N, C-alpha and C positions, 0 to 999 in steps of 0.2 A: 504494499500500499505506499503510496507516495506521501511523502513528509508534508507537513502544513507549508513549510517554507517553499517547497517546489511548487505546490498549487499555487501559492501567493505569487510566485515569479511568474508563472504561466499567466495568472489573471493580468498581472501588470503588463506584460509583453502584448497580451491581446488588446487590453484597453489602449496602450500607446500605439499599436497598429491601426486600431480603428480611429484613433484621433488624426494620425496621418492620411488615412483614407479620406476622411472627412475634409480635411485641410486641402487636399489635391482636388476634390470635388468642387469645393468652395472656390478655388482658382480658375476653374474651367467655365466655359461659356455654358449658359444654363441647359441648352438643348444637348450638348454634349456630356454633361454631367447626367442628365436625365436618362440618356441613352446607356451609359456605362451603369448607372444604378440599375436599371431594368435588367441589363445582362447579369448582373452579379445576383440579383433576386432569383432570377430564372436558374442559374447555376446552383444557387444554394437551395433549390427547390421549395422556395418560400412562395413563389407565385408560377403559374404554369404558362406554357406557351399563349394561352389566351389571355393572359393580364390578370386573371383572377387568383385569389389565394388557393393554395394546395389544400387539400382535405384537412390535414393536420393544423394548419394555421387559420383556416376559416372556423374550425372548432374552437380554437382558442380565442379568436377575435370575438366569437358570439359569447364565450364563457366571460370575457372582460366586460363586454356591454351590459351583460345581466346584473353585474355588481352595482 
């Protein structure tokens, strides 16, 4: 089982990576940033080819809206 320190280190690296990704998106033209974001959401299987949430994320969205 990984140590707490290793988990924290991975979490910090992930957060820093996301900050850099968002910084890069903000520096792009809006249309280009939207295109790249859409591609990444599809690769992550958060949305499908039709632009709708995949089943898992649609269920999560509905659960959050009920709260």
